[in-house]
C-alpha positions as protocol buffer text, in pm:
chain_id: "A"
residue {
  index: 1
  type: UNK
  ca { x: -2453 y: -4086 z: -1903 }
}
residue {
  index: 2
  type: UNK
  ca { x: -2746 y: -4192 z: -1716 }
}
residue {
  index: 3
  type: UNK
  ca { x: -3005 y: -3943 z: -1659 }
}
residue {
  index: 4
  type: UNK
  ca { x: -3218 y: -3958 z: -1287 }
}
residue {
  index: 5
  type: UNK
  ca { x: -3576 y: -4041 z: -1355 }
}
residue {
  index: 6
  type: UNK
  ca { x: -3809 y: -3708 z: -1396 }
}
residue {
  index: 7
  type: UNK
  ca { x: -4013 y: -3673 z: -1073 }
}
residue {
  index: 8
  type: UNK
  ca { x: -4305 y: -3878 z: -1016 }
}
residue {
  index: 9
  type: UNK
  ca { x: -4587 y: -3803 z: -719 }
}
residue {
  index: 10
  type: UNK
  ca { x: -4503 y: -4188 z: -627 }
}
residue {
  index: 11
  type: UNK
  ca { x: -4134 y: -4053 z: -528 }
}
residue {
  index: 12
  type: UNK
  ca { x: -4329 y: -3872 z: -183 }
}
residue {
  index: 13
  type: UNK
  ca { x: -4203 y: -3926 z: 132 }
}
residue {
  index: 14
  type: UNK
  ca { x: -4473 y: -3736 z: 302 }
}
residue {
  index: 15
  type: UNK
  ca { x: -4365 y: -3415 z: 369 }
}
residue {
  index: 16
  type: UNK
  ca { x: -4332 y: -3109 z: 92 }
}
residue {
  index: 17
  type: UNK
  ca { x: -4072 y: -2953 z: 182 }
}
residue {
  index: 18
  type: UNK
  ca { x: -3882 y: -3286 z: 178 }
}
residue {
  index: 19
  type: UNK
  ca { x: -4051 y: -3387 z: -158 }
}
residue {
  index: 20
  type: UNK
  ca { x: -3906 y: -3028 z: -338 }
}
residue {
  index: 21
  type: UNK
  ca { x: -3591 y: -3061 z: -213 }
}
residue {
  index: 22
  type: UNK
  ca { x: -3530 y: -3365 z: -328 }
}
residue {
  index: 23
  type: UNK
  ca { x: -3737 y: -3253 z: -703 }
}
residue {
  index: 24
  type: UNK
  ca { x: -3408 y: -3004 z: -736 }
}
residue {
  index: 25
  type: UNK
  ca { x: -3161 y: -3265 z: -646 }
}
residue {
  index: 26
  type: UNK
  ca { x: -3341 y: -3475 z: -955 }
}
residue {
  index: 27
  type: UNK
  ca { x: -3302 y: -3151 z: -1156 }
}
residue {
  index: 28
  type: UNK
  ca { x: -2998 y: -3119 z: -1055 }
}
residue {
  index: 29
  type: UNK
  ca { x: -2889 y: -3467 z: -1104 }
}
residue {
  index: 30
  type: UNK
  ca { x: -3027 y: -3445 z: -1476 }
}
residue {
  index: 31
  type: UNK
  ca { x: -2806 y: -3066 z: -1512 }
}
residue {
  index: 32
  type: UNK
  ca { x: -2506 y: -3247 z: -1472 }
}
residue {
  index: 33
  type: UNK
  ca { x: -2589 y: -3538 z: -1701 }
}
residue {
  index: 34
  type: UNK
  ca { x: -2683 y: -3327 z: -1895 }
}
residue {
  index: 35
  type: UNK
  ca { x: -2305 y: -3132 z: -1888 }
}
residue {
  index: 36
  type: UNK
  ca { x: -2157 y: -3457 z: -1908 }
}
residue {
  index: 37
  type: UNK
  ca { x: -2289 y: -3537 z: -2290 }
}
residue {
  index: 38
  type: UNK
  ca { x: -2172 y: -3195 z: -2365 }
}
residue {
  index: 39
  type: UNK
  ca { x: -1862 y: -3155 z: -2581 }
}
residue {
  index: 40
  type: UNK
  ca { x: -1829 y: -2779 z: -2568 }
}
residue {
  index: 41
  type: UNK
  ca { x: -1498 y: -2567 z: -2427 }
}
residue {
  index: 42
  type: UNK
  ca { x: -1739 y: -2457 z: -2078 }
}
residue {
  index: 43
  type: UNK
  ca { x: -1872 y: -2805 z: -1988 }
}
residue {
  index: 44
  type: UNK
  ca { x: -1574 y: -2934 z: -1790 }
}
residue {
  index: 45
  type: UNK
  ca { x: -1647 y: -2606 z: -1570 }
}
residue {
  index: 46
  type: UNK
  ca { x: -2056 y: -2700 z: -1609 }
}
residue {
  index: 47
  type: UNK
  ca { x: -1993 y: -2998 z: -1498 }
}
residue {
  index: 48
  type: UNK
  ca { x: -1809 y: -2891 z: -1108 }
}
residue {
  index: 49
  type: UNK
  ca { x: -2055 y: -2613 z: -1160 }
}
residue {
  index: 50
  type: UNK
  ca { x: -2314 y: -2805 z: -1139 }
}
residue {
  index: 51
  type: UNK
  ca { x: -2123 y: -3092 z: -887 }
}
residue {
  index: 52
  type: UNK
  ca { x: -2071 y: -2751 z: -660 }
}
residue {
  index: 53
  type: UNK
  ca { x: -2435 y: -2693 z: -609 }
}
residue {
  index: 54
  type: UNK
  ca { x: -2568 y: -3032 z: -622 }
}
residue {
  index: 55
  type: UNK
  ca { x: -2294 y: -3067 z: -289 }
}
residue {
  index: 56
  type: UNK
  ca { x: -2420 y: -2767 z: -114 }
}
residue {
  index: 57
  type: UNK
  ca { x: -2794 y: -2879 z: -150 }
}
residue {
  index: 58
  type: UNK
  ca { x: -2758 y: -3171 z: -80 }
}
residue {
  index: 59
  type: UNK
  ca { x: -2575 y: -3095 z: 282 }
}
residue {
  index: 60
  type: UNK
  ca { x: -2870 y: -2812 z: 313 }
}
residue {
  index: 61
  type: UNK
  ca { x: -3100 y: -3139 z: 221 }
}
residue {
  index: 62
  type: UNK
  ca { x: -2939 y: -3411 z: 479 }
}
residue {
  index: 63
  type: UNK
  ca { x: -2975 y: -3086 z: 782 }
}
residue {
  index: 64
  type: UNK
  ca { x: -3380 y: -3064 z: 686 }
}
residue {
  index: 65
  type: UNK
  ca { x: -3425 y: -3402 z: 648 }
}
residue {
  index: 66
  type: UNK
  ca { x: -3242 y: -3500 z: 934 }
}
residue {
  index: 67
  type: UNK
  ca { x: -3411 y: -3241 z: 1192 }
}
residue {
  index: 68
  type: UNK
  ca { x: -3759 y: -3276 z: 1043 }
}
residue {
  index: 69
  type: UNK
  ca { x: -3683 y: -3670 z: 1127 }
}
residue {
  index: 70
  type: UNK
  ca { x: -3569 y: -3606 z: 1488 }
}
residue {
  index: 71
  type: UNK
  ca { x: -3856 y: -3382 z: 1572 }
}
residue {
  index: 72
  type: UNK
  ca { x: -4103 y: -3670 z: 1505 }
}
residue {
  index: 73
  type: UNK
  ca { x: -3852 y: -3902 z: 1719 }
}
residue {
  index: 74
  type: UNK
  ca { x: -3794 y: -4115 z: 1390 }
}
residue {
  index: 75
  type: UNK
  ca { x: -3588 y: -4466 z: 1471 }
}
residue {
  index: 76
  type: UNK
  ca { x: -3382 y: -4524 z: 1211 }
}
residue {
  index: 77
  type: UNK
  ca { x: -3264 y: -4163 z: 1213 }
}
residue {
  index: 78
  type: UNK
  ca { x: -2934 y: -4310 z: 1304 }
}
residue {
  index: 79
  type: UNK
  ca { x: -3000 y: -4466 z: 975 }
}
residue {
  index: 80
  type: UNK
  ca { x: -3059 y: -4183 z: 755 }
}
residue {
  index: 81
  type: UNK
  ca { x: -2742 y: -4006 z: 876 }
}
residue {
  index: 82
  type: UNK
  ca { x: -2463 y: -4299 z: 852 }
}
residue {
  index: 83
  type: UNK
  ca { x: -2562 y: -4310 z: 524 }
}
residue {
  index: 84
  type: UNK
  ca { x: -2541 y: -3905 z: 423 }
}
residue {
  index: 85
  type: UNK
  ca { x: -2241 y: -3867 z: 589 }
}
residue {
  index: 86
  type: UNK
  ca { x: -2099 y: -4199 z: 341 }
}
residue {
  index: 87
  type: UNK
  ca { x: -2287 y: -3998 z: 14 }
}
residue {
  index: 88
  type: UNK
  ca { x: -2070 y: -3668 z: 166 }
}
residue {
  index: 89
  type: UNK
  ca { x: -1780 y: -3917 z: 179 }
}
residue {
  index: 90
  type: UNK
  ca { x: -1779 y: -4021 z: -91 }
}
residue {
  index: 91
  type: UNK
  ca { x: -1861 y: -3709 z: -292 }
}
residue {
  index: 92
  type: UNK
  ca { x: -1519 y: -3540 z: -165 }
}
residue {
  index: 93
  type: UNK
  ca { x: -1323 y: -3853 z: -284 }
}
residue {
  index: 94
  type: UNK
  ca { x: -1468 y: -3888 z: -586 }
}
residue {
  index: 95
  type: UNK
  ca { x: -1492 y: -3508 z: -664 }
}
residue {
  index: 96
  type: UNK
  ca { x: -1158 y: -3442 z: -596 }
}
residue {
  index: 97
  type: UNK
  ca { x: -1018 y: -3774 z: -807 }
}
residue {
  index: 98
  type: UNK
  ca { x: -1325 y: -3585 z: -1095 }
}
residue {
  index: 99
  type: UNK
  ca { x: -1105 y: -3290 z: -1104 }
}
residue {
  index: 100
  type: UNK
  ca { x: -728 y: -3439 z: -1082 }
}
residue {
  index: 101
  type: UNK
  ca { x: -840 y: -3596 z: -1428 }
}
residue {
  index: 102
  type: UNK
  ca { x: -785 y: -3953 z: -1200 }
}
residue {
  index: 103
  type: UNK
  ca { x: -1181 y: -4084 z: -1235 }
}
residue {
  index: 104
  type: UNK
  ca { x: -1353 y: -3959 z: -1547 }
}
residue {
  index: 105
  type: UNK
  ca { x: -1720 y: -3695 z: -1502 }
}
residue {
  index: 106
  type: UNK
  ca { x: -1938 y: -3970 z: -1661 }
}
residue {
  index: 107
  type: UNK
  ca { x: -1829 y: -4257 z: -1359 }
}
residue {
  index: 108
  type: UNK
  ca { x: -1904 y: -3924 z: -1149 }
}
residue {
  index: 109
  type: UNK
  ca { x: -2236 y: -3844 z: -1287 }
}
residue {
  index: 110
  type: UNK
  ca { x: -2377 y: -4193 z: -1260 }
}
residue {
  index: 111
  type: UNK
  ca { x: -2288 y: -4313 z: -907 }
}
residue {
  index: 112
  type: UNK
  ca { x: -2478 y: -3998 z: -802 }
}
residue {
  index: 113
  type: UNK
  ca { x: -2693 y: -4030 z: -1030 }
}
residue {
  index: 114
  type: UNK
  ca { x: -2778 y: -4394 z: -889 }
}
residue {
  index: 115
  type: UNK
  ca { x: -2726 y: -4273 z: -554 }
}
residue {
  index: 116
  type: UNK
  ca { x: -2949 y: -4025 z: -541 }
}
residue {
  index: 117
  type: UNK
  ca { x: -3236 y: -4303 z: -733 }
}
residue {
  index: 118
  type: UNK
  ca { x: -3153 y: -4562 z: -421 }
}
residue {
  index: 119
  type: UNK
  ca { x: -3171 y: -4277 z: -92 }
}
residue {
  index: 120
  type: UNK
  ca { x: -3538 y: -4135 z: -263 }
}
residue {
  index: 121
  type: UNK
  ca { x: -3647 y: -4451 z: -348 }
}
residue {
  index: 122
  type: UNK
  ca { x: -3556 y: -4684 z: -86 }
}
residue {
  index: 123
  type: UNK
  ca { x: -3374 y: -4559 z: 187 }
}
residue {
  index: 124
  type: UNK
  ca { x: -3620 y: -4251 z: 219 }
}
residue {
  index: 125
  type: UNK
  ca { x: -3918 y: -4391 z: 196 }
}
residue {
  index: 126
  type: UNK
  ca { x: -3847 y: -4608 z: 491 }
}
residue {
  index: 127
  type: UNK
  ca { x: -3940 y: -4285 z: 698 }
}
residue {
  index: 128
  type: UNK
  ca { x: -4293 y: -4199 z: 430 }
}
residue {
  index: 129
  type: UNK
  ca { x: -4528 y: -4397 z: 624 }
}
residue {
  index: 130
  type: UNK
  ca { x: -4355 y: -4250 z: 962 }
}
residue {
  index: 131
  type: UNK
  ca { x: -4456 y: -3888 z: 895 }
}
residue {
  index: 132
  type: UNK
  ca { x: -4789 y: -3913 z: 693 }
}
residue {
  index: 133
  type: UNK
  ca { x: -4901 y: -4133 z: 982 }
}
residue {
  index: 134
  type: UNK
  ca { x: -4717 y: -3819 z: 1219 }
}
residue {
  index: 135
  type: UNK
  ca { x: -4935 y: -3551 z: 987 }
}
residue {
  index: 136
  type: UNK
  ca { x: -4572 y: -3424 z: 832 }
}
residue {
  index: 137
  type: UNK
  ca { x: -4676 y: -3185 z: 581 }
}
């Protein structure tokens, strides 16, 4: 089991809304990791509850991020959307496998933690200077 890094101001993408959403997503990733670590009777239920919340919140975040980038005319918006679509596809696929016992929760949690870390610290950093140059806050 792997936890995501604690939020650091260097992770800022230049939008207080998106930064706030990213902080919440990282907290949910860490909560998912904690659920994997717990061995109590409710840990399986907790894992799927957090996974569901993470999936729902991810969709809200993606919509907000895409709307903001579109409002400023971000040239690489299609790349962001494609990345979001692929994440949703993979999560749906892996969530189904985890719920049927065909995939383990540790692997799913590690995939999610790695994906969000990469997405925030690599993909989203590509638009940070763009948003700052356009005065986004």
